[in-house]
N, C-alpha and C positions, 0 to 999 in steps of 0.2 A: 503494499498499498504505501502511494505515495502520501506523506505528511502535509496538510496543509500549514501547520504552525507545531514548531515542537515544543509541547510542554513535559515538564516532568512530573509526576506524581510522587509524593514525599508520605510514606505512610498509607498500609495501602491494609487494614482491618476487615471487617463487614463492609464498613458504609464506604471505605477506597476500593473495594474490588469494584462495587458502583458506577465510583467513579472514574476507575479506570475503564472499564467497558464504555462506557458513555464517550470518551476523549477518544480510545479506539476507532467507535464508527466515527467517529466525527472528521478524520485523519491529521488528530494533534499530540496522538500520545507518543512521546518520547522515548520514556523509559521509567520504571517504576522502582524505588527505592524504600524498603523499612529494614529498619533495626534488626528483624531477622533475615539473616541474609538469606539463606534455605528458600525463603519465601518470596524474595526477592527475586533470585535465579530462575525460583519455578514460574514465578508471573510474567515477568520476562520471556522466557522461551515460549510460556504459551503463547504471545504475542508476536514471539519473536523479534524480542528487542533487547539492545545489550543492558547489562547489568554493571551500573555504575556506581564508585563510591561520591560519598555524599560533595565533600570537595570540589570533585571533578564535575558535578554538576552544576555549581555553584561558579565554577571558575570555564565550563565548555559555554565558550561565545553561538554555537548555532542554538540550544536551548534559550527558548527567548522568555518563558516566564515557568512557574511550577506554581502547582498547588498541594497545601498543605493541610496533611488530614491526618495528623500525627496527635498525639495525646497532648491535651489541650495547654501542659505545663511546657511543652516545648515550642508553641505556635511562635511567642516574640521571637527568641533565639535564631531560629531556622528563618523568617521573615525577616529580618535584622541582617543575616547574610545574602538571603537573595536579592534584597533590595540595594544593599552594597553594591552587589554586582550587578545592579543595573539589569534587575529580571521583575517583570512584572510579575503581584502574587495574589494568588489566592488563598485566602484562610477559612476553614469548615468553621462552623461557629463552636464554643466560644472565639472570637476576635483575641483576647485575650485575659489572662485571669486578674487582672488591678487596671484602671483609671490610667496609673500616669505611664506603663507602661503600652497600654492604646493611643494613648495622648504621642509616645514619642514613635512609634509606629507611624501613625500619621503625618506627624511634622516629616521623618524621613523620605516618607512617600512623595510628599510634596516637594521636600528640596530635591530630589531625585527625578523629580517629574515622571514618576510609575506608576500604575495601576493596581489599585490595590483593594482587593475586594474581598465581602466576609460572605461566608454560607448561610445568610438569612433564607432558608429554601422559603418558606411561605411564601414571598413577595412574588414566587415567580410560576405559582398554582393560581390555572387560570379559575381556580373559583374564588380565590382573594380579588384577582387582578376586575373580576366581573362585578365582586360585590363594592370594590372601591369608585367604579366607573357609575354603580346605581345609587351611591353614597352622594357621587357629587354630583347627580340630575337630578335631586331632591326625593328619591324613592321612598324612602322613609321619613322625608321630613326633617327637622333639626336634629343630629344626632346628640345622645343624653347622653348614655352609658354604654360600656363595652363589656362584654363580660368574655373574660378566659379561662376556661378549662381543660390543662394539659395532665391527664393525670393516667396511669400503667402500672404495672408492679414489672420495673423492669432494673435495669443493670446499677448499683451503687456505686457510682464513681468515688475514689478514696481521696482526689484533688483536685477535685469542683464541686460543687453544691447544687441543687435542685433547680437553683436560679440561674447559673449557668450553663446548665445542661438542659431545660427544659424551658423557664420562662424566658428565655434571650428570645426564643422564638415569638412570643407574642406581645415579648416588649415591642420587638421590631415593627408587628402588625399595627401595634395600637399608636407607636410616634407617626409612621405612614397615616393613619386617617386624623389624629390632632395635628400633625405639624406642630407641634409645639411639644417641650420638655414640661412632666408635671411641676407644680409649683408647690404641693403637700403630697406626704406619702405615710402610709400607714403599714406595717407588717406584723404579723404574726405567723411564727414558726415552730415547727415540732425538729425534734434532732432526737433517734432512735440509733444511730450506727455510727460507726469510726469512722467517719470521714470530716472534711475540712467544715463543711457548712450542713446544713440543716437536708432533712429529707423531704418536708413538703413545708411549702408556703402559699397564705393568703394575702395578698397584695392590693391596698387601693393605692390608687391614682386620682390626683385632683388636676386640675387641669385648667389653668384662665378665662380658658371662652366658656369654662360651666362643663363641661366633658367628665364625668368620673370612670374612674375603667377598674375592674374587679380581676385579679387574675391569682388562679389557682392550680397550682404547679404541686405534682406528687408522685415521687416513683416508688410508693408503696401501697399504692391503689391495690387492689383485689380486682378492678376490672379499670377496662381502657376508656378513656372519652379527649377525647381530641376534636373540643367544639370552641368557634370565634363567635360571638355573637355581637351585634350593633343595632342597639333600641335606641329608637329616632322618636320623634312627636306623633308621627305616620305611621306607625312599623315596626318591622324589625328583620333585620336579612340573620340567617343561622347559616353558618358555613361550620358542617360536620366532617370534616375529615375522613372517619371512619365508615362512612355510607359508602351505596355506589356512585357511581357518576352522576347519575339519574336523580340522585336525593343530597347532593352534596351540597349544595346553596338551595335555604329556601326564601321564602318571600313571606311573614306573615305579617298581614295588614291591621290586626289588634291592634288597640292602642288605648290607650288611657286618656279620657276627654276630660277638659277643665274642670268639670263638673266632680272627676272624681272615681268619675264611671267607666266601664271597661267597654268597647265596644267591639265587639268580637265578628271577624268576619271568617272566610276560607284561606287556609295555607297553600300556596302557592309553589312549585317545583321551577325553579330558573333553569335554565337549557342552559349547559356549558360544555365547550370544546374539552376533552377526554385531553388532559400532556401529562407526560413525566416532568416533574418541575425541578429534577437534578439534570436534565435535560436540556431545559429551558435556561436554567440558570448558567451552565456551563456555556452555552451557546453565547449569552451577555459578554462574561468574560470576555472569551474568543473576537467576539465583535467589538468589543472595549478594547482589545492591544489592539487591533487594527485600526480602530476610527480614531483612538485616544480620546475618547470621550469616557465621561466619567459613568459606573455601573448606578444604578439603582441604590445597590446595596455597598456605596462603597465606604472607604475608610474614614468619612464624617461621619455618615450614620451609624458606622461601628462606636464611631467613639459617644454620639449620642445614648445608644443602646447599654455600652460601658457606662455612662454617667448614670443611668434609672440602675444599674445592676449593684453599681457602687454607693447610690444612696440605699437600697434595699440593705447591702452589707452593713453598713453605717447604724441600720434602724436593729436589725437583728443583734 
């Protein structure tokens, strides 16, 4: 296969394998590096690619960009080295594990004039894209409240809290809707395991324009729920990512009247085109490398998300 663009993948766990598949299908996978050298060799052989040491990836001028899908604690150092070697960088969420690190990366990317993108995946999901479009068109009237539930019985990460693992997605989407940082924040947290932060959080964000947002993130939940809702003065939009595509996005036109009564109307299914958000996200990265435009989830957006996570950390 003739590659359109040489992008190295650094870190190839379960999610990294999905990234490798998509980059290969788009003709842009140059090589795969993982600290497990045998895994690197196995995957590179499968794709008929060379196995390179990490230092050689940074120095290779034919490799134009890197995708960082390694453990979160390594993100900052890998990205710094890549940016210093004039490579564009895509970092899987979380961007960093501290606000100062995020700010330093953002400043370095600006100074080096490099593309620096973060994997806030759901911004590239057609259901969320359609949701934002309908909000802009006034489908639900004036947005009043956002509800985000991201619950599952998942992997308990020792070096990052549930905020960085799960809440990052919803914070990114909330900021995309509100277009501002919160002015006030309240947090309740639950700690049951031997990791760096909470296992479950409930967060209330208040914004200057009057919108409130409630985030519930939990990796101890015995049931899975990935639901993001926007409630407005004329109805609500519900994005439920656990449903099939015909039911992922619903419009509920029921609303509370000015007399505090409820006007109940039938729920409608919103038709959306199926897509693989990861493929759309990586396509955005490639397009931005070629055009030199900023991606939707660029390093400035990432710093805003990191700022809110830092606010949550301080409250905890």
